C-alpha positions in Angstrom: 9.7 3.7 8.3 9.4 7.5 9.6 7.9 10.4 7.4 7.6 13.7 9.4 6.8 17.2 8.2 5.1 20.6 9.1 3.0 22.4 6.9 2.5 26.0 8.1 0.3 27.0 5.2 -1.5 24.3 3.8 -2.9 25.7 0.3 0.0 25.2 -2.0 -0.3 21.7 -1.4 -3.5 20.6 -2.9 -4.9 23.7 -4.6 -4.7 22.0 -7.5 -7.6 19.7 -6.2 -9.3 22.3 -4.5 -9.6 24.7 -7.8 -10.2 21.5 -10.5 -13.9 20.8 -11.5 -13.5 17.5 -12.0 -10.5 15.4 -10.3 -8.1 13.8 -12.6 -7.2 10.4 -12.1 -4.8 7.9 -13.8 -7.1 5.3 -15.9 -4.7 2.5 -14.7 -6.5 1.7 -11.5 -9.9 0.1 -12.9 -11.5 -1.5 -10.1 -13.1 0.8 -8.3 -13.1 0.1 -4.2 -16.1 0.7 -1.4 -16.1 -0.4 2.1 -19.4 -0.7 3.5 -20.7 -1.4 6.9 -24.1 -3.0 7.8 -25.3 -2.4 10.9 -28.7 -4.1 12.3 -31.8 -2.0 13.8 -30.2 -2.2 17.2 -26.6 -0.4 15.8 -24.6 -3.7 16.1 -22.6 -4.7 13.1 -23.9 -7.8 11.0 -21.5 -10.2 10.1 -21.3 -13.0 7.6 -22.9 -11.6 5.0 -21.8 -13.3 1.7 -21.1 -11.5 -2.0 -24.5 -12.5 -3.0 -26.2 -10.7 -0.5 -25.1 -7.7 -2.0 -26.3 -5.1 -4.8 -23.8 -2.5 -6.3 -25.3 0.1 -8.3 -23.5 3.1 -10.3 -25.5 5.7 -11.5 -28.8 3.4 -11.0 -27.0 0.4 -13.2 -26.4 -3.1 -11.1 -22.5 -3.7 -11.4 -20.7 -6.8 -11.4 -19.0 -7.3 -8.3 -15.1 -8.4 -8.8 -14.0 -8.3 -5.4 -15.3 -9.0 -1.8 -13.8 -9.7 1.5 -14.6 -9.3 5.0 -13.3 -7.5 7.4 -10.7 -4.8 7.0 -7.7 -7.5 8.7 -8.7 -9.9 5.4 -6.6 -9.8 2.3 -4.3 -7.2 4.3 -1.4 -8.0 1.9 -3.5 -7.7 -1.3 -5.0 -4.6 0.0 -3.3 -3.1 2.7 -5.1 -0.7 5.4 -3.7 3.0 5.6 -5.0 4.2 9.0 -5.1 8.2 9.8 -5.5 10.0 12.9 -6.0 13.6 13.3 -6.0 14.9 16.8 -7.1 18.5 17.5 -4.5 20.1 19.6 -5.4 23.7 20.3 -5.7 25.8 23.2 -9.5 24.8 23.8 -8.7 21.4 24.9 -6.8 22.1 27.8 -7.1 19.8 30.6 -9.0 16.5 28.3 -5.8 16.8 26.5 -4.0 14.0 28.3 -7.1 11.5 28.6 -7.7 12.3 24.7 -4.5 11.3 23.7 -4.3 8.2 26.1 -7.7 7.1 24.2 -6.1 7.7 20.7 -3.5 5.5 21.1 -5.0 2.5 23.0 -7.5 2.8 19.9 -4.0 2.6 17.0 -2.8 -0.2 19.1 -6.1 -2.3 18.5 -5.5 -2.0 14.7 -1.7 -3.7 14.4 -2.9 -4.8 10.8 -2.6 -1.6 9.4 0.3 -0.9 6.9 1.0 2.7 8.1 -0.7 5.5 10.3 -0.4 8.7 9.2 -0.7 11.4 12.4 -1.8 15.1 11.8 -2.0 17.2 14.9 -3.3 20.8 14.1 -3.8 24.2 15.9 -3.1 27.1 14.2 -0.4 24.8 11.9 -0.8 21.5 10.8 1.5 18.7 11.5 2.1 15.9 9.7 3.7 12.3 10.5 3.5 9.1 9.0 4.5 5.8 10.8 5.3 2.5 9.5 4.0 -1.0 11.8 7.2 -1.1 13.5 7.3 2.4 14.4 5.0 2.3 17.2 6.7 3.6 20.0 7.9 6.7 18.3 4.2 7.1 17.4 3.0 7.3 20.7 6.1 9.6 21.9 4.8 12.4 19.2 1.2 11.9 19.9 2.5 12.8 23.5 4.6 15.3 22.6 2.3 17.8 21.6 1.1 20.5 23.8 -2.3 22.6 23.3 -1.8 26.1 21.8 -3.3 28.4 19.5 -6.0 27.7 16.8 -8.2 25.5 15.1 -7.2 24.5 11.4 -9.2 21.5 11.3 -10.1 21.8 7.4 -6.3 22.6 6.3 -5.7 19.5 8.8 -7.8 17.2 6.9 -6.9 18.6 3.4 -3.3 18.3 4.0 -4.0 14.1 5.2 -6.1 13.8 2.1 -3.1 15.3 -0.1 -0.9 12.7 1.0 -3.7 9.8 1.0 -4.1 10.4 -2.7 -0.5 8.3 -3.3 -1.8 5.5 -1.5 -2.9 2.4 -2.6 -5.4 0.1 -0.8 -8.3 0.7 2.1 -8.1 4.6 3.9 -9.6 4.9 7.0 -9.5 8.5 8.6 -10.5 8.8 12.6 -10.5 12.6 13.4 -11.0 14.6 16.7 -11.6 18.1 17.5 -13.3 19.6 20.5 -14.7 22.9 18.3 -15.1 24.7 15.1 -12.6 25.5 12.5 -10.9 28.9 13.2 -8.2 29.5 11.1 -8.3 27.3 7.7 -7.9 29.0 4.3 -9.6 25.8 3.3 -13.2 26.2 3.5 -15.8 23.7 4.5 -17.1 23.4 0.8 -13.8 23.0 -0.5 -13.0 19.8 2.2 -16.4 18.5 1.3 -15.2 18.4 -2.6 -11.4 17.0 -1.6 -13.6 14.1 0.4 -15.6 13.2 -2.3 -12.6 13.1 -4.9 -10.8 10.8 -2.4 -11.6 6.9 -1.4 -11.0 7.8 2.5 -13.6 6.5 4.8 -13.7 9.0 7.5 -15.3 8.7 11.4 -15.3 12.0 13.4 -15.5 12.3 17.4 -16.8 16.0 18.2 -16.5 16.7 21.6 -18.7 20.0 21.6 -18.5 21.2 25.3 -16.4 24.3 24.7 -18.9 25.0 22.3 -21.5 28.0 22.8 -24.9 26.2 22.2 -25.9 28.1 18.8 -22.2 26.7 17.3 -23.2 23.2 19.1 -25.8 22.5 16.3 -24.1 23.9 13.3 -20.8 21.7 13.7 -22.4 18.8 14.1 -24.5 19.1 11.1 -21.0 20.1 9.4 -19.1 17.0 10.8 -22.0 14.7 9.9 -22.2 16.0 6.3 -18.5 15.2 5.9 -18.4 11.8 7.2 -21.7 10.4 5.8 -20.7 11.0 2.0 -17.8 8.7 2.5 -19.7 5.9 4.4 -18.4 7.1 7.9 -19.8 7.9 11.0 -20.0 10.9 13.5 -20.0 10.9 17.2 -21.5 13.4 19.8 -20.0 12.4 23.5 -21.3 14.3 26.3 -18.4 13.1 27.9 -14.6 12.8 27.3 -14.8 9.6 29.5 -16.5 8.2 26.4 -14.2 8.4 24.1 -12.5 4.6 24.7 -16.0 3.2 24.0 -16.5 5.2 21.1 -13.1 4.0 19.7 -14.1 0.3 20.7 -16.8 0.8 18.7 -14.9 2.1 15.6 -12.1 -0.5 16.2 -15.1 -3.5 16.1 -16.7 -1.7 12.5 -13.6 -1.9 10.7 -13.1 -5.4 11.9 -16.6 -6.3 10.2 -16.6 -3.9 7.2 -17.1 -5.6 4.0 -14.8 -4.7 0.9 -16.3 -4.2 -2.3 -14.6 -3.7 -5.7 -16.0 -3.3 -9.3 -15.0 -2.6 -12.8 -17.8 -0.4 -14.0 -19.6 -1.0 -16.9 -19.5 2.8 -18.0 -16.2 2.7 -20.1 -16.3 6.6 -20.7 -12.8 8.2 -19.4 -14.8 11.5 -18.8 -14.0 12.6 -15.2 -17.4 12.6 -13.9 -19.2 11.9 -10.9 -20.8 8.6 -10.2 -23.4 7.8 -7.6 -23.3 4.5 -5.9 -25.7 2.5 -4.0 -25.2 -0.3 -1.8 -28.3 -2.7 -1.3 -28.9 -6.0 0.7 -30.6 -8.5 -1.4 -30.8 -11.1 1.6 -34.5 -12.8 2.3 -33.6 -12.8 5.8 -36.3 -11.2 7.7 -34.4 -10.0 10.5 -32.4 -8.0 8.0 -35.0 -5.6 6.7 -34.6 -2.0 8.0 -31.0 -2.7 8.2 -28.7 0.4 7.7 -26.4 0.3 4.7 -23.5 2.6 4.7 -21.0 3.3 2.0 -19.3 6.2 -0.4 -21.8 8.0 -2.1 -19.9 7.8 -5.5 -16.8 8.3 -7.0 -15.1 10.5 -10.0 -14.5 8.3 -13.2 -11.1 7.8 -14.6 -10.7 11.1 -17.2 -7.8 10.6 -20.2 -7.5 14.0 -22.2 -6.7 12.6 -26.1 -3.8 15.5 -25.9 -1.9 14.5 -23.2 -1.4 11.3 -20.4 -4.0 11.3 -17.6 -2.5 12.4 -14.5 -3.6 11.4 -11.0 
């Protein structure tokens, strides 16, 4: 299965989500899915935890866990993994373009349990292709075929990807690579942040900042970190392009040790409001004290309008 399309002006595809104060979802999906990563004090993934080791709270109220699994490869038939890759194809990539593409392809090859992969490459324009498990070689051709040019429409690319991800059922992980600040998008940072809050996508970002002026590096680092952390993901800022292989390997390892928790909210109001989530460890193991527990910050509840059917 291959689906490809090009977006020159991305805003119309997802303006309905940007303009809404509260995104609207169907009430048919009752289970809220939360991806959880636990890192020990050395920054290594903690494996082997059970459902009894976790406590999940919504707006401060403890919830009953109805689904639990370890590693994204587990239960792949029941909860498929949809992978996304955003690649900066702007002119500033220059001589680093071949290496970053090779590193990305090697990373994708390790995640052969993903049901499909959505590739978004962006410069002044945003181009999207979705590839099934049997289309890996075509995906590689697509990634290698784009030559660096133009400006950097990072936020528009994120918006276009998220618009498609809303239709996907299962676990969703996005890895993005950019070497600079957004210089082209019609979407603002705040728009992009709101879209991510309304989604259930976990985002990992690699910000390669050598092409940025010193004054812009800290700002770019802060913005990317804000976007990833609210999803339960993580940002990386390597000093050298040679570090990409190790970063992608770390992300791959983290995904294979990630926990998935599902629950049905005790708050039955279908009011479309924001619900804050918190995941805690309740293990008595002293070695796990001080562990870093990462998960999405919250979600928007289902919304039902009494005068019409709820829509997604």
